[in-house]
C-alpha positions, 0 to 999 in steps of 0.5 A: 499500500506504498501509494496510499496516503498515511494520516495520524490523528491525535487523542479525540481527533474527529476523523469524520462525521455522520452525514458527510460524503464518504471519500476514503476507506481507512486501514488502522495501522496503529491505535483504536477509533470509536464509532459514535451515533447521533446521540453522542454514544460510543456503539463500537470500537475498531482497532489496529488491523481493521478498517472503517469507512466502508461507505466509501466504496458505494457510489455516493456513500454517506457516513452513517456514524461519527468516528474519532480517535481513541488515543493516537491513531495512524491510518492508511487512506484509500480513496473511493476510486482506488477502492473500486479499482482494487475490487475490480481487479479481482472481479467486476462482480465483487464490486456489486456484491460488496455494494449490496452488502454495504447497503444492507449493513447501512439499512440495518444501522439506520434502523438500529440507531435511527 
């Protein structure tokens, strides 16, 4: 992933907010982030080696949660276009499948956190 951008965030830094247009998928190189709902309640944590911001893969994807750094965090960012191109190198059908799964997840999150 040497051609992707690496970005660091300090304790409590806002990475993105719910409702924003999704432009990047994030891979956590170190640290942990908190997923926060509209009421300001932390409902999940994502740690080193995991990803967040998958809405970036969707055409016109909108962030469903606010994400902030829990301690120092370093992430590798992959833009929307790069994420789709990477999926298409494996199979164009894979993009369709991933989009469908992400839409289902988004709908479930909306119903759960409404």
